[in-house]
MARDRENVEX-882761 format. One line per field, with one value per residue (C-alpha): residue in three letters; chain; x, y, z. Coordinates in steps of 0.001 Angstrom, whole numbers, plus 500000, padded with zeros to 6 digits. Each point is the difference from the previous one (the first is absolute). Layout:
code	ALA_...
unit	A_...
px	X_...
py	Y_...
pz	Z_...
end
This chain:
code	MET_GLU_LEU_PHE_ASP_ASN_HIS_LYS_LYS_LEU_PHE_GLY_THR_ALA_ALA_LEU_PHE_PHE_VAL_GLY_LEU_THR_VAL_LEU_VAL_ALA_VAL_MET_PRO_ALA_ILE_ARG_ASN_GLN_ASN_MET_ASN_GLN_PRO_LEU_PRO_GLY_ALA_GLU_PRO_LEU_SER_PRO_ASP_ALA_ILE_LYS_GLY_LYS_ALA_LEU_PHE_VAL_ALA_ASN_GLY_CYS_VAL_ALA_CYS_HIS_THR_GLN_GLN_VAL_ARG_ASN_ILE_ASP_MET_ASP_LYS_THR_TRP_GLY_SER_ARG_PRO_SER_LEU_ALA_ALA_ASP_TYR_ALA_ASP_ILE_HIS_ARG_THR_ASP_LEU_TRP_ARG_ASN_THR_ALA_THR_LEU_MET_GLY_THR_GLU_ARG_THR_GLY_PRO_ASP_LEU_THR_ASP_ILE_GLY_ASN_ARG_GLN_PRO_SER_LYS_ASP_TRP_ASN_LEU_VAL_HIS_LEU_TYR_ASN_PRO_ARG_ILE_VAL_VAL_LYS_GLU_SER_ILE_MET_PRO_ALA_TYR_PRO_TRP_LEU_PHE_ALA_VAL_LYS_LYS_GLU_PRO_SER_LYS_SER_ASP_VAL_VAL_VAL_ASN_VAL_PRO_SER_GLU_TYR_LEU_ASP_GLY_GLN_GLU_GLY_LYS_VAL_VAL_ALA_THR_ARG_ASP_ALA_MET_TYR_LEU_ILE_ALA_TYR_LEU_GLN_SER_LEU_LYS_GLN_THR_LYS_LEU_PRO_ASP_GLY_THR_ALA_ALA_PRO_ALA_PHE_LEU_TYR_LYS_LYS_GLU_GLU_LYS_LYS_THR_ALA_GLY_ALA_ALA_ALA_GLY_ALA_GLU_PRO_ASP_GLY_GLN_ALA_ILE_PHE_THR_ALA_ASN_CYS_GLN_SER_CYS_HIS_GLN_ALA_ASN_GLY_GLU_GLY_LEU_PRO_GLY_ALA_PHE_PRO_PRO_LEU_LYS_GLY_SER_SER_VAL_VAL_LEU_GLY_ASP_ASN_LEU_GLU_MET_TYR_VAL_ASP_ILE_ILE_MET_ASN_GLY_TYR_ASP_ALA_LYS_ALA_GLU_PHE_GLY_VAL_MET_PRO_PRO_VAL_GLY_THR_ASN_MET_GLN_PHE_THR_GLU_HIS_GLU_VAL_ALA_ALA_LEU_ILE_ASN_TYR_GLU_ARG_THR_SER_TRP_GLY_ASN_ASN_GLY_LYS_LYS_VAL_THR_PRO_GLU_GLU_VAL_LYS_LYS_ILE_VAL_ASP_PHE_VAL_LYS_LEU_LYS_ALA_ALA_GLU
unit	A_A_A_A_A_A_A_A_A_A_A_A_A_A_A_A_A_A_A_A_A_A_A_A_A_A_A_A_A_A_A_A_A_A_A_A_A_A_A_A_A_A_A_A_A_A_A_A_A_A_A_A_A_A_A_A_A_A_A_A_A_A_A_A_A_A_A_A_A_A_A_A_A_A_A_A_A_A_A_A_A_A_A_A_A_A_A_A_A_A_A_A_A_A_A_A_A_A_A_A_A_A_A_A_A_A_A_A_A_A_A_A_A_A_A_A_A_A_A_A_A_A_A_A_A_A_A_A_A_A_A_A_A_A_A_A_A_A_A_A_A_A_A_A_A_A_A_A_A_A_A_A_A_A_A_A_A_A_A_A_A_A_A_A_A_A_A_A_A_A_A_A_A_A_A_A_A_A_A_A_A_A_A_A_A_A_A_A_A_A_A_A_A_A_A_A_A_A_A_A_A_A_A_A_A_A_A_A_A_A_A_A_A_A_A_A_A_A_A_A_A_A_A_A_A_A_A_A_A_A_A_A_A_A_A_A_A_A_A_A_A_A_A_A_A_A_A_A_A_A_A_A_A_A_A_A_A_A_A_A_A_A_A_A_A_A_A_A_A_A_A_A_A_A_A_A_A_A_A_A_A_A_A_A_A_A_A_A_A_A_A_A_A_A_A_A_A_A_A_A_A_A_A_A_A_A_A_A_A_A_A_A_A_A_A_A_A_A_A_A_A_A_A_A_A_A_A_A_A_A_A_A_A_A
px	500000_501150_499191_502694_502524_499614_501314_498399_496524_500610_501107_497407_497203_501309_500141_496431_498826_501743_498534_496530_500185_501272_497039_497538_501379_501474_498958_496259_499344_501966_497923_496787_501109_500879_496582_498181_501804_499613_501368_497743_498032_501882_503483_502397_502830_503552_501189_503144_502001_498608_500934_503592_499815_498863_503105_502131_498083_501057_503545_500750_498857_496920_498087_502181_498642_496538_496855_496966_497268_497503_499390_496531_501097_499248_503602_500100_497307_502738_500989_496603_496270_499361_501856_501596_498071_501055_498417_502613_502662_497948_501208_503704_501989_503458_502893_500956_500300_502896_499135_496891_500449_496285_498440_502290_497980_503148_500345_502019_499192_503316_498400_496279_497571_499591_496557_498378_503065_498776_497143_501764_502982_499208_502513_502567_502296_499933_500654_502987_501546_499371_501594_503066_500539_497245_501563_499096_496305_500056_502998_499502_499794_502269_499237_503111_500422_499946_502188_500945_496463_500767_502519_501304_499984_501164_497514_497006_498067_496319_499151_501899_498065_501765_499820_499806_502813_501214_503569_501426_499238_501930_503401_501629_498841_499021_496859_496537_498994_498220_498001_501074_497533_500409_499012_496869_499139_500284_497836_497418_499785_499675_497284_498103_499640_496445_497483_497116_496568_497451_496963_497127_497849_502732_500688_503679_501391_500275_503361_500369_501498_498955_501741_497834_500100_500276_497952_502020_498616_497907_499836_496571_498275_500186_503163_501674_502822_503580_501602_503519_499395_498626_503027_502435_498408_499568_502124_503009_502100_500290_499451_501909_499041_501283_497902_503094_499872_503178_501752_499989_497592_496848_498655_499734_496675_501579_499276_498396_497848_497587_499634_499637_498172_496313_499504_498392_498726_503563_501176_497271_500466_503717_499228_497325_501395_503732_502239_502529_500828_503689_502708_502426_497727_498615_496432_497557_497523_496257_500427_496506_498297_502193_499381_496339_500271_496763_499404_500730_503411_500874_498992_502030_503040_499726_499582_503051_502163_498760_500842_503312_503694_499310_497128_497109_497274_496246_498270_497270_496886_498942_496937_502201_502173_497076_498727_503434_500607_496732_500992_503538_498699_497552_502760_502330_497278_499482
py	500000_503490_501138_497770_500885_503775_501009_503451_498557_497314_502378_502589_497432_498789_503593_500737_496740_500906_503524_498643_497450_502682_502252_497107_498279_502894_503472_499520_498067_502653_502825_498091_499324_503667_501116_497511_500896_503577_501554_499905_503254_500885_499327_502922_500567_500238_503465_501391_499193_496453_499478_500939_497722_497112_500403_499902_496940_498224_501396_498922_496431_500083_498125_496938_499319_501613_499111_502196_497425_498497_496460_498515_497677_500267_500612_503245_501673_501721_502011_501321_499892_498150_498178_502215_500658_500880_503426_500687_500162_501404_503591_499175_501093_499413_501877_501276_498807_497684_498699_498102_500036_500591_497491_498859_496936_497936_496288_499703_500915_500152_503057_500602_500928_503756_500159_501868_501213_503596_499028_497331_502211_503629_501516_502084_499959_496214_499548_502363_498261_496631_501146_501369_496728_497354_498381_503072_499113_496310_498246_496840_501851_498839_503052_502022_503513_502999_502599_501693_501359_502073_502577_500886_503708_501691_502819_499000_502838_500613_498427_496780_496864_498717_496244_498903_497438_498681_501152_496456_499596_503093_498234_502837_502695_503290_501769_499162_497618_501871_498428_500873_500779_496456_498583_502161_499001_496326_500517_501832_496958_497558_502104_500102_496217_499553_497393_501885_499279_498432_502107_499944_496933_498009_496688_499382_496775_497280_498626_496418_497017_501242_498459_497962_501597_497379_500755_499785_498606_502600_502309_501549_501594_503780_500093_503380_500969_499113_503192_498637_499097_503509_501552_497787_500816_503742_501377_497777_501335_503367_499264_496678_496592_500948_503165_502152_501805_501509_502871_503052_498442_498423_500330_497088_498517_498279_502241_502618_502594_499879_496208_499870_503299_500671_502106_497298_502549_501109_496376_499020_503233_499215_496480_501180_503353_499837_502261_502762_501817_499384_501084_497323_497218_499129_500879_497180_499457_499384_496235_499287_502024_498621_496409_500654_498696_499128_500807_496328_500203_503290_498602_496824_502063_502293_497067_498273_503121_500656_496491_499358_500769_500481_502428_499604_502274_499847_497944_501545_498629_500351_501937_502633_500256_500259_503205_501576_498658_501554_503277_500187_499089_502880_502326_498953_500675_503580
pz	500000_499160_503565_501450_497302_500447_503432_499789_499481_502636_502742_498966_500263_503362_501271_498882_501565_503286_500050_499224_502806_502415_499216_500244_503104_502017_498851_499389_503247_501935_498502_500704_503571_500494_498738_502225_503221_501188_503199_503050_500509_503183_498626_500385_497498_501307_500963_498322_503158_500108_496331_500819_503026_497841_497838_503170_501198_496804_499933_503582_499398_502244_497278_500562_503490_500167_498067_499405_499523_502426_498824_500476_502795_503689_501093_497967_502121_501991_496925_498917_500622_496731_497210_497356_496784_496461_500607_502688_497289_497103_500361_500312_496972_498557_501556_496558_496401_500747_503474_501005_503775_500391_502396_502796_501005_500636_500602_503221_503580_501757_501558_500635_497241_499544_498334_502894_501885_499754_502321_502039_500831_499125_502449_498135_503041_500287_496293_500104_503018_498386_496751_501800_501890_500161_503096_502057_499895_499035_501543_497930_496667_497186_497862_499099_501375_497654_501774_496700_499858_503110_501192_503451_500822_503190_499518_497828_498380_500571_496648_500771_500962_503112_500597_503636_500021_503398_500720_500121_496290_498914_500082_501891_497601_501593_498939_498751_497235_497215_497175_496463_497231_498673_503391_500046_496421_500942_503099_497866_497742_502918_501612_496693_499970_501241_498935_498389_501436_497704_499013_502484_499563_498241_501683_500687_498500_502614_501040_498786_501790_503422_502965_502302_503404_502701_503060_503164_503213_501765_496997_499659_497044_500015_502119_500462_497598_500894_501287_499640_496348_499325_501694_498071_496646_500486_502847_500632_497115_501800_503689_499820_501413_503465_500079_500552_496650_498549_501811_497787_497513_501464_503569_502462_501082_502986_502979_497714_501757_497039_500158_503783_500463_500540_496875_497868_497484_499224_499754_497528_498032_499534_498756_497589_498800_500668_502045_499354_503208_500672_497579_501215_498761_496585_499088_500702_497131_500574_500286_501304_497288_497221_501077_500882_503557_501756_503662_500775_498309_501690_503398_499434_498973_503031_502383_498525_500331_503534_501200_498206_500684_503712_499425_502408_498665_500259_497308_497854_498342_496347_501190_501677_496927_497559_501590_499658_496479_498835_501635_498555_496523_500259_501222_497152_497438_501169
end
């Protein structure tokens, strides 16, 4: 056949066949998939700072250890309130013409998933300390430190973002640790990672392969929440497992006048709406509001903190807490 004897026709035909298959198998399905999956109504685009932070997230190798996908299995409930959907990634675009570092779903979880980290850990101060040296807040962490994203200044300016790093982690350097612009860009990206809520009335996909919870002896239906588990999931990263906090960074709960005091309204308000009263400590985010704590969860958390690490405070009931929760929600809305 002439086709096989003429190399120009042979390679030309092969090229046309390859291009045709590419359009049919890859391009057309991708366009159809893009048209079918639209961003969720409440999805917020990345800010300019977050876009720069995303580039730093890629450049510093964070993508190698952290995923951004909640799989539809029971064990992934800790990362988000629902399994991830195609709509979660529908509004993510190419970095530029040459690079397609768009979705950073990842495949490995050497570190925890970051899908909803903006809600799970919204504290800018904690994120900065953790970025400077993860062992400061999580002793068992294997994440590398990123000190090149910070500078040490003897006299920081008013515009500088000072990071509350305990003195023993400064390696003899004198001065204050200050976050660079790159550090703030990276934090902006991390804080932007929030799982978008589904539209009202839309049923969330169920998690598959649910674990069978074994009932322990004496366990009763409707038992109160586990205060220690709530503390571990939401408070321990700052206040530490021993309740002693971190000097110069996060306040202690052991022997705390707030924890052991009689001002329950203040205590509940701090849990629900956060706290920013002392310059020497990082700002506490509104953990209770972000995580939508019920009065039962707040009461369980308070009772755990009041009876741990040598504390001997008065226990509270969910009924007492509910009155205050309703009040502080009303106050926050004003």
